C-alpha positions, 0 to 999 in steps of 0.5 A: 475470565481472561480479558480478550486481547485487543486487535492489532489490526482493525478493518472498517468498510467505508462504501467500497473501501476497506480501511485497514488500521495498524492498532498498536499505538503504544508501540508506534504501530511497530510490526510484530508477528501478530501484526504481520499475520493480522495485516495479511488477513486484512488484505485477504479480506480486501481481495476476497470481497467483490464489493470492496474495490480499494484498500486504505492502510493507515496507523492509529495514534498519529503514527503510520508505523515505526517499522519492525518491533525490535523488542519482539524480534529480540524475543525471536518473533518474525515480522514476516509472513512466509511468501508475503514478506514484511508485515504480510505485505511487502512481497505479496501481490494484491490485485486491488489498489492499495493506498497508504495514508501516512501520519507521523512516522513511516520509518524503516519497515513502515516506509517499506509498507507504504512503498508496497502500496500503489498510492501514498497520501502523506500529512505534511509533518509525516516522517519517511526514512530508511535508517537501517544502515545506522543499525548495520542493516539494509532496508530489506523489506523492499526499501533497497529494491523499490525506492530507486524505482520510485524516485531518481537514483541519487535521491534514493541513494541519499535515503539508503546511504545516510538513513536520514528522514524527510517530512511529508512536504519533501516526500511530495516534492520528490514524487513519493506522495500523491497528495500532501495534506495538513496534519490529521487529514491523510486518512480523509484525503486517502478515502476521497482518493479511494472513491475516485479510484473505485469509480473505475472498472474493477477488472481494468484496475486489476489489469493495470496492476498486473501489467505494471508488475509484469513490465517491470524488468521485462523487455518491450516484447514480453511486456506487450505480450502480457498486456495482450493477454490482459486486453483479451480478457477485458474485451470479453468482459461485461464491464467493457460492454457496460463501459462503452454503453454507459459512455454512449448513453451518457450515464455512470457505468454500473460495474459488475466486475465480470 
């Protein structure tokens, strides 16, 4: 009898949060074809279940992800999922909030996975870097595109042109990380942050993400026009009525996502 192949991505439901863990510690959670496919499936699980409100993405063994699995790439494996980008995430458009909990290395594609999330929690000794230029490449999984949108231009260019990493404490100073924790505490803090997010109306959370995406590169006229369509949907929802009623009655809202 053959031994079952261990999963390369694990999921665990913690309340209304889905904890997604890259589980290749022997390879520093580098992304090969199987990992990309499994991560895409985990994100589908998050999106499909109305009981799940937020996802937390992390890595096993004290490392977030070392990026692309170079050995697998040399064998001809792709770390991308068609239409969804590196790791099945960097070009996808999940509606539900996603938080990266970064311990250890988030290098190259690993950093790009974190940049594809909505929020980042980093241990103070985490390492963020885009070293692709040291290998004759560029950070094509979203690093070159997203990093200049997240931090000031010249600071982003230092990452991209030198390939040198920074630690979690510096990432916090640059505004890359929402929270900076002691070593080993990133997941716990990310789960607490997920609880705070999940207290809010799921339709409103989805609308926030959609408007932010639509406004990127759009004119004010286009952005406000799209926002009006989202507001029209929200104003007709049960959640808006519940939110207003709960406020008037001074009680926690009971969201249905409808």
